[in-house]
C-alpha positions as CSV (number, residue, x, y, z in Angstrom):
1,X,11.3,14.4,15.3
2,X,7.8,13.4,14.4
3,X,6.2,15.9,12.0
4,X,2.7,14.4,12.7
5,X,3.0,15.6,16.3
6,X,3.7,19.2,15.4
7,X,7.5,19.2,15.4
8,X,9.3,21.2,12.7
9,X,10.0,19.2,9.5
10,X,13.7,18.9,8.7
11,X,13.3,16.2,5.9
12,X,10.7,14.9,3.5
13,X,9.7,11.4,2.4
14,X,9.1,11.0,-1.3
15,X,6.4,8.3,-1.5
16,X,6.9,7.8,-5.2
17,X,6.2,4.2,-6.2
18,X,6.8,2.6,-2.7
19,X,3.2,1.3,-2.7
20,X,4.0,-0.9,-5.7
21,X,5.1,-4.5,-5.4
22,X,8.8,-5.4,-5.7
23,X,8.3,-6.9,-9.1
24,X,6.5,-3.8,-10.3
25,X,9.3,-1.5,-9.0
26,X,11.9,-3.7,-10.7
27,X,10.0,-3.4,-14.0
28,X,9.7,0.4,-13.5
29,X,13.4,0.7,-12.7
30,X,14.3,-1.1,-15.9
31,X,11.9,1.0,-18.0
32,X,12.9,4.4,-16.5
33,X,16.6,3.5,-16.7
34,X,16.2,2.7,-20.4
35,X,14.3,5.9,-21.1
36,X,16.7,8.0,-19.1
37,X,19.8,6.4,-20.8
38,X,18.1,6.9,-24.2
39,X,17.3,10.5,-23.5
40,X,20.8,11.3,-22.2
41,X,22.4,9.6,-25.2
42,X,20.3,11.3,-27.8
43,X,20.5,14.8,-26.2
44,X,24.2,14.3,-25.6
45,X,24.7,13.5,-29.3
46,X,22.8,16.5,-30.4
47,X,24.8,18.8,-28.1
48,X,28.1,17.4,-29.4
49,X,27.1,17.7,-33.1
50,X,25.5,21.1,-32.9
51,X,28.5,22.5,-31.0
52,X,31.3,20.9,-33.1
53,X,30.0,20.6,-36.7
54,X,30.8,23.8,-38.6
55,X,28.1,23.2,-41.1
56,X,25.4,23.5,-38.4
57,X,25.9,27.1,-37.7
58,X,22.4,28.4,-38.3
59,X,20.2,29.8,-35.4
60,X,18.0,26.7,-35.5
61,X,20.9,24.4,-34.5
62,X,22.1,26.9,-32.0
63,X,18.7,26.7,-30.3
64,X,18.6,22.9,-30.7
65,X,21.9,22.5,-28.9
66,X,20.7,24.6,-26.0
67,X,17.3,22.8,-25.9
68,X,19.1,19.5,-25.6
69,X,21.4,20.9,-22.8
70,X,18.3,22.0,-20.9
71,X,16.7,18.6,-21.4
72,X,19.9,16.9,-20.0
73,X,19.8,19.2,-16.9
74,X,16.0,18.7,-16.5
75,X,15.9,15.0,-16.4
76,X,19.1,14.8,-14.3
77,X,17.4,16.8,-11.5
78,X,14.6,14.1,-11.0
79,X,15.1,10.8,-12.7
80,X,18.4,9.5,-11.0
81,X,16.9,10.1,-7.6
82,X,13.7,8.2,-8.6
83,X,15.8,5.3,-9.9
84,X,17.6,5.1,-6.6
85,X,14.3,5.2,-4.6
86,X,13.0,2.3,-6.8
87,X,15.8,0.2,-5.4
88,X,16.1,1.2,-1.8
89,X,13.6,1.6,1.0
90,X,14.9,4.9,2.4
91,X,13.1,7.6,0.5
92,X,14.0,10.5,2.7
93,X,15.4,13.8,1.3
94,X,16.7,16.7,3.4
95,X,15.0,20.0,3.4
96,X,17.9,21.6,1.6
97,X,17.9,18.9,-1.1
98,X,14.2,19.3,-1.7
99,X,14.6,23.1,-2.0
100,X,17.5,22.7,-4.4
101,X,15.8,20.2,-6.6
102,X,12.6,22.3,-6.8
103,X,14.7,25.4,-7.8
104,X,16.4,23.4,-10.6
105,X,13.1,22.0,-11.8
106,X,11.6,25.5,-11.8
107,X,14.6,27.2,-13.4
108,X,15.4,24.7,-16.1
109,X,11.7,24.0,-16.8
110,X,10.8,27.6,-17.3
111,X,13.9,28.3,-19.4
112,X,12.9,25.4,-21.7
113,X,9.3,26.7,-22.1
114,X,10.6,30.1,-23.1
115,X,13.3,28.7,-25.4
116,X,10.6,26.6,-27.2
117,X,8.7,29.8,-27.9
118,X,11.9,31.5,-29.3
119,X,12.5,28.4,-31.5
120,X,9.0,28.7,-32.9
121,X,9.6,32.4,-33.6
122,X,12.9,31.5,-35.3
123,X,11.1,29.1,-37.7
124,X,8.4,31.8,-38.3
125,X,11.1,34.4,-39.4
126,X,13.0,31.8,-41.4
127,X,9.9,30.8,-43.5
128,X,7.9,34.0,-43.7
129,X,10.9,36.5,-44.0
130,X,13.7,34.4,-45.6
131,X,15.4,37.5,-47.1
132,X,15.7,39.2,-43.8
133,X,16.3,36.1,-41.7
134,X,20.1,36.5,-41.3
135,X,19.7,40.1,-40.2
136,X,16.8,39.5,-37.8
137,X,18.2,36.4,-36.2
138,X,21.8,37.5,-35.9
139,X,24.2,35.7,-33.7
140,X,23.9,38.5,-31.1
141,X,20.1,38.2,-31.1
142,X,20.2,34.4,-30.7
143,X,22.7,34.6,-27.8
144,X,20.5,37.3,-26.2
145,X,17.3,35.1,-26.6
146,X,19.0,32.1,-25.0
147,X,20.4,34.3,-22.2
148,X,16.9,35.7,-21.6
149,X,15.5,32.2,-21.3
150,X,18.1,31.1,-18.8
151,X,18.0,34.3,-16.8
152,X,14.2,34.4,-16.6
153,X,14.1,30.7,-15.6
154,X,16.7,31.1,-12.8
155,X,15.2,34.3,-11.4
156,X,11.7,32.8,-11.6
157,X,13.0,29.8,-9.7
158,X,14.0,31.9,-6.8
159,X,10.5,33.5,-6.6
160,X,8.7,30.1,-6.8
161,X,11.1,28.5,-4.3
162,X,10.4,31.3,-1.8
163,X,6.7,31.0,-2.3
164,X,6.9,27.3,-1.7
165,X,9.1,27.3,1.4
166,X,8.1,30.6,3.0
167,X,5.9,29.0,5.6
168,X,7.0,26.5,8.3
169,X,6.5,22.8,7.8
170,X,4.9,21.1,10.9
171,X,2.4,18.6,9.4
172,X,2.9,15.5,7.4
173,X,6.2,15.3,5.6
174,X,5.2,12.7,3.0
175,X,5.3,14.0,-0.6
176,X,3.0,12.0,-2.8
177,X,5.3,12.0,-5.9
178,X,8.7,10.9,-6.9
179,X,10.3,14.4,-6.7
180,X,9.6,17.6,-4.7
181,X,6.8,19.2,-6.7
182,X,5.8,22.6,-5.5
183,X,2.0,22.4,-5.2
184,X,2.2,19.2,-3.2
185,X,4.9,20.6,-0.9
186,X,2.8,23.8,-0.3
187,X,-0.2,21.8,0.8
188,X,1.7,20.1,3.6
189,X,3.1,23.4,5.0
190,X,1.6,25.3,7.9
191,X,1.6,28.7,6.2
192,X,-0.9,30.3,3.9
193,X,-1.1,27.6,1.3
194,X,-3.9,29.3,-0.7
195,X,-1.8,32.5,-1.3
196,X,1.2,30.6,-2.4
197,X,-0.8,28.4,-4.8
198,X,-2.4,31.6,-6.2
199,X,1.0,33.1,-6.9
200,X,2.2,29.9,-8.6
201,X,-1.0,29.9,-10.7
202,X,-0.4,33.5,-11.8
203,X,3.2,32.7,-12.5
204,X,2.2,29.7,-14.6
205,X,0.0,31.9,-16.7
206,X,3.0,34.0,-17.6
207,X,5.6,31.2,-18.1
208,X,3.3,28.6,-19.6
209,X,0.3,30.2,-21.4
210,X,2.3,33.2,-22.8
211,X,5.0,31.1,-24.6
212,X,2.3,28.7,-25.8
213,X,0.3,31.5,-27.3
214,X,3.4,32.7,-29.1
215,X,4.2,29.2,-30.4
216,X,0.6,28.7,-31.7
217,X,0.6,32.1,-33.4
218,X,4.1,31.4,-35.0
219,X,3.1,28.1,-36.4
220,X,-0.3,29.4,-37.5
221,X,1.4,32.1,-39.5
222,X,3.9,29.6,-40.9
223,X,1.0,27.4,-42.1
224,X,-0.9,30.3,-43.7
225,X,2.3,31.5,-45.5
226,X,3.0,28.0,-46.8
227,X,-0.5,27.4,-48.0
228,X,-0.3,30.4,-50.2
229,X,3.0,29.6,-52.0
230,X,4.1,26.0,-51.6
231,X,3.4,23.0,-53.7
232,X,1.3,20.1,-52.4
233,X,4.4,18.1,-51.4
234,X,5.9,21.2,-49.7
235,X,2.6,21.8,-47.8
236,X,2.5,18.2,-46.7
237,X,6.1,18.3,-45.4
238,X,5.4,21.6,-43.5
239,X,2.2,20.2,-42.0
240,X,4.0,17.1,-40.8
241,X,6.8,19.2,-39.3
242,X,4.5,21.7,-37.6
243,X,2.3,18.8,-36.3
244,X,5.2,17.0,-34.8
245,X,6.6,20.1,-33.1
246,X,3.2,21.0,-31.7
247,X,2.7,17.5,-30.4
248,X,5.8,17.9,-28.2
249,X,4.7,21.4,-27.1
250,X,1.3,20.1,-26.2
251,X,2.7,17.2,-24.2
252,X,5.0,19.6,-22.2
253,X,2.6,22.4,-21.6
254,X,-0.5,20.5,-20.8
255,X,1.2,18.2,-18.3
256,X,2.9,21.2,-16.7
257,X,-0.5,23.1,-16.6
258,X,-2.2,20.2,-15.0
259,X,0.4,20.1,-12.2
260,X,0.6,23.9,-11.6
261,X,-2.7,25.4,-12.7
262,X,-5.3,23.0,-11.4
263,X,-6.9,23.1,-8.0
264,X,-5.3,20.6,-5.7
265,X,-8.7,19.1,-4.9
266,X,-8.7,17.6,-8.4
267,X,-5.3,15.9,-7.9
268,X,-4.2,12.7,-6.4
269,X,-1.1,10.4,-6.5
270,X,-2.5,8.4,-9.3
271,X,-3.2,11.5,-11.4
272,X,-0.1,13.5,-10.5
273,X,2.6,11.0,-11.2
274,X,1.6,10.2,-14.9
275,X,1.6,13.9,-15.7
276,X,4.9,14.5,-13.9
277,X,6.4,11.7,-15.8
278,X,5.3,13.3,-19.1
279,X,7.2,16.5,-18.6
280,X,10.2,15.1,-16.7
281,X,11.2,12.2,-18.9
282,X,8.9,11.6,-21.9
283,X,9.2,15.1,-23.4
284,X,13.0,15.3,-23.0
285,X,13.2,12.0,-24.8
286,X,10.9,13.1,-27.6
287,X,12.5,16.4,-28.3
288,X,15.6,15.0,-30.0
289,X,13.5,12.7,-32.2
290,X,11.0,15.4,-33.2
291,X,13.3,18.4,-33.6
292,X,16.5,16.7,-34.8
293,X,16.6,13.1,-35.9
294,X,13.9,13.7,-38.6
295,X,16.1,16.5,-40.1
296,X,18.3,15.7,-43.1
297,X,21.1,18.1,-42.1
298,X,21.3,16.5,-38.6
299,X,21.4,13.1,-40.1
300,X,24.3,14.2,-42.4
301,X,26.1,15.7,-39.4
302,X,25.7,12.4,-37.5
303,X,27.2,10.5,-40.5
304,X,30.1,12.9,-40.6
305,X,30.7,12.6,-36.8
306,X,30.7,8.8,-37.1
307,X,33.0,9.0,-40.0
308,X,35.4,11.2,-38.0
309,X,35.2,8.8,-35.1
310,X,35.9,5.8,-37.4
311,X,38.9,7.6,-39.0
312,X,40.4,8.5,-35.7
313,X,40.0,5.0,-34.5
314,X,41.7,3.6,-37.6
315,X,44.6,6.0,-37.3
316,X,45.1,5.0,-33.6
317,X,45.4,1.3,-34.6
């Protein structure tokens, strides 16, 4: 069927980087494979450590383990497919595959945005209300917050998938990106694209701006609290930690906002892909470095894990 002649679209073509030269695609493949492998290894290590080390039983590490699990799920929905398309000429994806990928991107991405807000709130309670921290952030509360993030993300994914695919597709079936991104898919449908884009814009206000406001307020109160009672060295450490956390948040939220809250007339393949890469691979790779590997307790847990591995290997010899 030829979608350009008005037939119903049953598959899509992900344009991705097919306009690039073979040498450029080979370079991109090596780069993205290295970044993907690094992100998977770092997040996998954090999942293993936070879920097995008994000394990391505080709410912060509970949230970090789930953040890493979300990052693993998120990058796996998009990057492996992009790596395959950098090697082969066939860039077609079925209608069902595109729908499923978009649902996972929506669901996991929204869950991560909400979880980051809960993590900022956790740090706010820990620093500003240390005596009540264990009572406020009990195990039951933490499980409830993680469950809320996952549930809202999965339910929200159903709504956004419906808004994206509610109209027929009978025009061009070329998607000018390396994965099925909702605003681009909506613009090639034959339905009421404007209404669907307005719904996605309104949804983005809720799932992007609201958590970001909570994060900024939480870190703002943390800084104001520290300034009043910490030493100069303590203030410097807190400023450094807050700045690094906010850097990751800004990378994730601004890139997602550009993709889902800007008019499509301001977009283009050369503008969309860099921002898509920011929130699909760069942020999941930065999260372990910013949130975990700069932490002394996490470093100690890694040493203990390596020690247990070395001991087990020595006993097996």
